[in-house]
N, C-alpha and C positions, 0 to 999 in steps of 0.2 A: 545446498546450504540454505537457500531462501525458503524452501518448503519446511525445513526443520525449524528455522526461526519463526516462520508463520505459525506452525503448530504449537511451538513453545509459548508464543504470545497468546494464541487462542486458548490454550489450556489455562494459562494464567488468568485470562479474562473469565473463564468458566469458574475457576476457583474463587475469584472475587465475587461474581454474581451469586454463586451458590452459598458463599459465606454470608452475604447480605440477605438472601431469600432462600431459606432451607427447604421450601416447598418445591418439589421436583418440577411440577407443571409451570409454576411461575418462573423458576430459574431457566427452564428450557425456552419458554416464550421470550424472556428478556434477552437471553443469549442469541436467539435467532434474530430478534429485532436489532440488536446491536451489530451483529455481523452483516445484516442487510444494510444498515446505515453505513457501515464501514465500506461496503461494496459501492454504495452510491457516491460517496465522497472521496474514495481512494484513487480515482483516476481510471478505473476499469470501465465504468459506465459513462462517466462525465469527466472530461479533461480538467485537471486542476486549474488551468488557465481560464476556464469558463465559469468556475464556481464564484459566487459572490463573496463578499468579505465575511459575512456571517458564517457560511458553511466552511469556508477555507480556514479561518482562524479558530473557530470553535471546534470543528470536528476533523478536518483534513490533517492537520499537523499532529494530532494525537492518535491517528489511525495507523495501527501497525500494518494493516494490509496495504496501505499506500506505499510504504517503504519497501515491502516485499515486491509489489508490482513494479516499482521503479527499478529495483535490482534485477528482476527477471527481464524487464524490457531492455535494460542495458546489456545484460548477458546475451540476449537474442539478437539485438540490432547493431551494437557498437562496431563490430568488425565485418559486417556483411555488406554486400553490394547487390542491388536488384536491377533487373532490366526494366525499362519503361515499356508501356504497351505499344501497340501498333501505331504508327504515325508519330512516334516519339512523344507521346502524351504522358508526362510524368505526374504522378499523384502528389508527390511531395517535392518541395524546393530542395535542391541539393547542388553541391559544387560540381557534380558529375552530370548535370542536366545536358550539357553540350555533347556528351557522349551517349545520350539516351539511357542513362543509368541513374539510380538513386542510391546515394550513400546511406547506410544505416543510421549514421549520425544525423542525417537530415530528417529521418523519421522520428528520432528521439527529440530533436529540436521542435518539431511540430507539436509534440505532446508536452513540451516544456521541461524535458528531462535532460540532464547533462551527464557526461561520463566523468569518472574520477571521484565520485562521491560514495563509493561502495563502503569504505570504512566508516564514514559518517552514518550511513543508513544502518549498518550492522550495530554500531554503538547506540543509535536511537532505538532500534528494536530491542536490544538487551535492556536499555533503561526502561522502556515501556513494560517489558516483562517483569523486571524487578519491582517497579512501582505497583503493578497489579498484584504481585505476590505480597508485598508489604501491606497494601490496603486490605487484601484478603485476610492476612494474618491479624491485622488490626481489628477487622470486623469480627473475627472469631474471638479475640481477646475481649472485646466489648460485649459480645453475646454471652460469654462465660460468666461475666459479673452479674 
């Protein structure tokens, strides 16, 4: 589901950029730049808790890749339990540290992600997709005039 929503939003972004800049090379460069920016502020390369106010509020919250990454992280870690290394050295704080284990929820908390928000993230992704499509349609209407 997350990859489908990611590709749907990415294609909508391409529609918007291609509507604004009909030159193939320019549209390709701007799309690559935008996706690179989304990767930098989406939580994959830099945790959202580390981003300063400018990057978080201007780019992180409108980044469709951030919501996809959060959803994939929750799918991967929410129900898992990991063993700590030798000597009971746990990398993440967890309720299971006394048992030399790491709860997946502890990993999520270290990244600043919470469980139970999947519906919200899907709704935000669909809203971003619709907004990109409407702006792309609006750009085409304005270009036609």
